[in-house]
C-alpha positions, 0 to 999 in steps of 0.5 A: 120210893121213886116208883110213882115218879118221885113225887117228893123230889128226892135226889138219889146218891149212889156209887152202884152202877146198876142202881144208877142205870135203873134211876136213869130210866125214870124221868125226873129223878136227879142222880148224885155221885161222890168222887173223892171229896166232891159231890157231882150232880149227873146230867139229866138222862135222855128220858128226863129231857124227853119228858120235859120237852113233852111237858113244855109242848103240851103246856103251850097248846093242848092236843085237841086245840092243835087238831082244831087249828089244823082243821080250821086252816084247811077249811080256810085254805091256809094249810101249808102246801107240800111243794118245793120251796123256790130258792130266792135268786140273788140279784146282781148288785151295783159297782163297788163305790170305792172303785168308782171315780167321782164326777168332776164339777164343771167350772163356772163361767166369768158371767156368773161371778156376781154371786160370789160378790154377794157373799163377800163380807165387809171388813170392820176396823177394830178400835183399840183402847189406849193402855192409859185409859185402863 
């Protein structure tokens, strides 16, 4: 039934350890156990996981294309060179801004006060409406 790789996507439910071990050796065959009144689906076997991983990598880029890509990279000189990677050196940072004092502002001289007079606004008188007029 599962000799040809489980083409009908059958699940195998068993309590027999020998059969369970044989099923785990096949890729793509899910295994069920019954524990008390509960059906438990066993985690995928390492064979199944490896098969899926291989399938996914082959679907992304076929093998002959991988070889042609490597050859083109070598031809153009873009191939990775086997050498030691240099570690990026951490540069010294500046001082902690929270520990530094702020610069003091210089006081303006009396000769420079006219600029303050320009900013002075004219006071306006408020006209009150008599209560009788309302």
